[in-house]
C-alpha positions as CSV (number, residue, x, y, z in Angstrom):
1,M,-13.9,-40.8,9.7
2,R,-16.5,-43.4,10.2
3,I,-20.1,-42.6,9.2
4,I,-22.5,-44.0,11.8
5,P,-26.3,-43.5,11.1
6,A,-28.6,-43.6,14.1
7,I,-31.7,-45.5,14.7
8,D,-33.6,-44.6,17.9
9,I,-36.3,-47.0,19.0
10,I,-39.6,-46.3,20.9
11,D,-42.3,-49.0,20.9
12,G,-40.3,-50.9,18.3
13,K,-40.4,-48.0,15.8
14,C,-37.7,-45.8,14.3
15,V,-38.1,-42.3,15.8
16,R,-36.2,-39.1,16.3
17,L,-36.5,-36.6,19.2
18,S,-35.4,-33.0,19.5
19,K,-33.0,-32.2,22.4
20,G,-33.9,-35.5,23.9
21,D,-37.5,-34.5,24.6
22,Y,-39.8,-37.5,24.4
23,D,-42.7,-35.2,23.7
24,T,-41.1,-34.2,20.4
25,K,-41.2,-37.8,19.1
26,K,-41.5,-38.2,15.4
27,I,-42.0,-41.6,13.8
28,Y,-40.0,-42.1,10.6
29,N,-40.5,-45.8,10.0
30,E,-42.5,-48.6,11.7
31,N,-39.8,-51.1,10.7
32,P,-36.2,-50.4,11.9
33,L,-34.8,-53.4,10.1
34,E,-36.0,-51.9,6.8
35,V,-34.1,-48.7,7.6
36,A,-31.0,-50.7,8.6
37,K,-31.0,-52.7,5.4
38,E,-31.3,-49.4,3.4
39,F,-28.2,-48.1,5.2
40,E,-26.3,-51.3,4.4
41,A,-27.3,-51.2,0.7
42,H,-25.5,-47.8,0.5
43,G,-22.2,-49.1,1.8
44,I,-22.7,-48.1,5.4
45,Q,-21.0,-50.5,7.8
46,Y,-21.9,-49.1,11.2
47,L,-25.1,-48.4,13.2
48,H,-25.8,-46.5,16.4
49,L,-28.9,-48.1,17.9
50,V,-30.5,-46.4,20.8
51,D,-33.2,-48.1,23.0
52,L,-35.1,-45.0,24.2
53,D,-37.6,-47.1,26.0
54,G,-34.6,-48.7,27.8
55,A,-33.2,-45.3,28.7
56,K,-36.5,-44.3,30.4
57,S,-37.0,-47.7,32.0
58,K,-33.4,-48.1,33.2
59,H,-33.0,-51.6,31.7
60,I,-32.7,-53.0,28.3
61,V,-36.1,-53.2,26.5
62,N,-35.7,-53.3,22.7
63,H,-33.2,-56.1,22.5
64,K,-35.3,-58.1,20.0
65,I,-34.9,-55.2,17.5
66,L,-31.1,-55.4,18.0
67,E,-31.2,-59.1,17.5
68,Q,-33.2,-58.8,14.3
69,I,-30.9,-56.1,12.8
70,A,-27.7,-58.0,13.8
71,S,-28.9,-61.3,12.4
72,K,-30.2,-59.9,9.1
73,T,-27.5,-57.4,8.3
74,N,-23.7,-57.2,8.6
75,L,-23.8,-53.8,10.3
76,K,-21.5,-53.4,13.2
77,I,-23.8,-52.1,15.9
78,D,-23.2,-50.0,19.0
79,F,-26.1,-50.3,21.3
80,G,-27.1,-48.0,24.1
81,G,-30.1,-47.0,26.3
82,G,-30.8,-48.1,29.8
83,L,-27.9,-50.6,30.2
84,K,-27.4,-50.8,33.9
85,T,-26.4,-54.3,34.9
86,D,-24.1,-57.2,33.8
87,E,-27.3,-59.0,32.7
88,D,-28.3,-56.1,30.4
89,L,-24.8,-56.3,28.8
90,K,-25.0,-60.0,28.4
91,I,-28.4,-59.6,26.6
92,A,-27.0,-56.9,24.4
93,F,-23.9,-58.8,23.3
94,D,-25.8,-62.1,23.0
95,C,-28.3,-60.3,20.7
96,G,-25.4,-59.1,18.4
97,A,-24.1,-55.8,19.6
98,N,-20.5,-55.2,18.7
99,Q,-20.1,-52.4,21.2
100,I,-22.3,-51.0,24.0
101,T,-22.6,-47.3,25.1
102,G,-22.8,-46.5,28.8
103,G,-23.8,-43.0,29.7
104,S,-25.9,-42.7,32.9
105,I,-24.2,-45.8,34.4
106,A,-20.8,-44.1,34.1
107,V,-22.0,-41.2,36.2
108,K,-24.2,-43.0,38.7
109,D,-22.4,-46.3,39.2
110,S,-18.8,-45.8,38.1
111,E,-17.6,-49.1,39.7
112,T,-19.9,-51.1,37.5
113,F,-18.9,-49.2,34.4
114,K,-15.2,-49.7,35.2
115,S,-15.8,-53.4,35.7
116,W,-17.2,-53.6,32.2
117,L,-14.1,-51.9,30.8
118,L,-11.9,-54.5,32.6
119,K,-14.1,-57.4,31.6
120,F,-14.8,-56.6,27.9
121,G,-12.0,-54.2,27.0
122,S,-12.0,-50.6,25.7
123,D,-12.9,-51.7,22.1
124,K,-16.3,-53.0,23.3
125,I,-17.3,-50.3,25.8
126,I,-18.1,-46.7,24.6
127,L,-18.4,-43.8,27.1
128,G,-21.5,-41.8,26.4
129,A,-20.7,-38.3,27.5
130,D,-23.8,-36.3,26.6
131,A,-23.7,-32.7,27.8
132,Q,-25.8,-29.6,28.3
133,N,-23.7,-26.4,28.8
134,E,-20.7,-28.7,29.3
135,K,-22.4,-30.5,32.2
136,I,-23.0,-34.3,31.8
137,A,-26.7,-35.3,31.4
138,V,-28.1,-38.6,32.5
139,S,-31.3,-40.8,32.4
140,G,-32.1,-40.3,28.8
141,W,-31.1,-36.6,29.2
142,L,-33.9,-36.1,31.7
143,E,-31.5,-35.1,34.4
144,E,-28.4,-32.9,34.5
145,S,-25.6,-34.0,36.8
146,D,-23.0,-31.8,38.5
147,K,-20.1,-33.3,36.5
148,E,-18.1,-31.2,34.1
149,L,-17.8,-32.8,30.7
150,I,-14.0,-32.6,30.1
151,P,-12.8,-33.6,33.6
152,F,-15.4,-36.5,33.5
153,V,-14.0,-37.8,30.1
154,K,-10.4,-37.3,31.3
155,E,-11.0,-39.4,34.4
156,Y,-12.3,-42.3,32.3
157,L,-9.5,-41.9,29.9
158,K,-7.2,-42.8,32.8
159,E,-9.4,-45.9,33.4
160,G,-8.8,-47.1,29.9
161,V,-11.7,-45.7,27.9
162,S,-11.0,-45.2,24.3
163,Y,-14.2,-44.5,22.4
164,V,-16.3,-41.5,23.5
165,I,-19.7,-40.4,22.0
166,C,-20.4,-36.8,22.8
167,T,-23.7,-35.2,22.1
168,D,-24.3,-31.5,22.7
169,I,-28.0,-31.9,23.8
170,S,-28.8,-28.3,22.8
171,K,-27.9,-29.2,19.2
172,D,-29.5,-32.7,19.0
173,G,-32.2,-33.0,16.4
174,M,-32.2,-29.3,15.7
175,L,-30.4,-29.5,12.3
176,E,-28.4,-26.4,13.2
177,G,-24.9,-27.9,12.9
178,P,-22.7,-29.7,15.3
179,S,-20.6,-28.3,18.2
180,F,-17.3,-27.9,16.4
181,K,-15.8,-25.7,19.1
182,L,-16.7,-28.2,21.8
183,Y,-15.2,-31.1,19.9
184,K,-12.0,-29.2,19.2
185,K,-11.7,-28.4,22.9
186,M,-12.2,-32.0,23.9
187,L,-9.7,-33.3,21.3
188,N,-7.1,-30.8,22.6
189,Q,-7.7,-31.5,26.2
190,C,-8.7,-35.1,26.6
191,E,-5.4,-37.0,26.6
192,V,-3.4,-38.8,29.2
193,I,0.2,-37.5,29.7
194,T,2.9,-39.4,31.5
195,N,5.5,-37.9,33.8
196,D,7.9,-37.6,31.0
197,S,5.4,-35.5,29.0
198,Q,4.5,-38.2,26.6
199,I,0.9,-38.6,25.4
200,T,-0.1,-42.2,26.1
201,S,-3.6,-42.1,24.9
202,K,-6.2,-39.8,23.3
203,I,-9.9,-40.3,23.0
204,K,-11.5,-41.6,19.8
205,L,-14.2,-39.0,19.7
206,I,-17.5,-39.7,17.9
207,A,-19.5,-36.5,17.2
208,S,-23.2,-36.6,17.6
209,G,-26.0,-34.1,17.5
210,G,-26.9,-31.3,15.1
211,I,-25.4,-32.6,11.9
212,S,-27.4,-30.8,9.2
213,T,-25.5,-30.7,5.9
214,F,-23.0,-32.9,4.1
215,G,-20.4,-30.2,4.2
216,E,-20.1,-30.5,8.0
217,L,-18.6,-34.0,7.7
218,P,-15.2,-33.1,6.2
219,K,-14.9,-30.4,8.9
220,L,-15.5,-32.9,11.7
221,A,-12.9,-35.2,10.1
222,E,-10.4,-32.4,9.8
223,I,-10.6,-31.5,13.5
224,G,-9.9,-35.2,14.4
225,C,-13.3,-36.9,15.1
226,E,-13.0,-40.6,14.7
227,G,-16.6,-41.0,13.7
228,T,-19.9,-39.1,13.4
229,I,-23.4,-40.1,14.2
230,I,-26.1,-38.8,11.8
231,G,-29.8,-39.1,12.5
232,K,-32.4,-36.5,11.6
233,A,-30.4,-35.1,8.7
234,I,-30.8,-38.5,6.9
235,Y,-34.5,-38.9,7.8
236,E,-35.3,-35.3,6.7
237,N,-33.4,-35.8,3.5
238,R,-30.8,-33.1,4.3
239,I,-28.0,-35.6,3.6
240,S,-28.7,-38.4,1.1
241,L,-27.5,-41.9,1.5
242,K,-25.9,-41.6,-1.9
243,Q,-23.7,-38.7,-0.6
244,L,-22.7,-40.9,2.3
245,E,-22.0,-43.8,0.0
246,N,-19.7,-41.6,-2.1
247,Y,-18.0,-40.2,1.0
248,I,-17.3,-43.7,2.3
249,L,-15.9,-44.8,-1.1
250,S,-13.7,-41.7,-1.6
């Protein structure tokens, strides 16, 4: 299972929120590049970089931070937050993103999101399926949609989506453990089956939200998660970078 630390950006600084609430913002470092370099020094290869200003503004904002981290580390970065247009994607990829995550756009403008899948391929485009009570949330989690999580993901699986990041918003930033039951349910139900009952594709599920102890990581791997995003547990020293380094090497 891939270990993917998160850096969330507001005003160019590394922050964390609780349950996506901007009023709970806590600044952990004024220099996101410094944080990214520390991750890399501990054998980490992946980074989940979120432009929270972009999510609120509905267009890419912190692309200079992306460019800085991409040019000064070898981390493979998935970038999200406010990506709404082809121009936003061009900027993100030009600035060094390996993958982009589309959440609100996949709900509010599915044709554009599907066109990205066709143009860039499923290895480059991640579906952000963030949910509250198994209903998809959008606009930096400021709005709840009427879309049910699992049918929503299954529809996009038919369109060629492979990678899915799912955050249970009620868990995010709370350090109370991830949604094991929800992820098991998704992995059991989110697959495309042909007429002759063959499974043609399953999601590569990346768990996000609530990770609080190192012991939760093997459990997520055991149920079949392809990756896990870890944020506050690292910043609050609940999980050490040394532990993650040993896990990656094992």
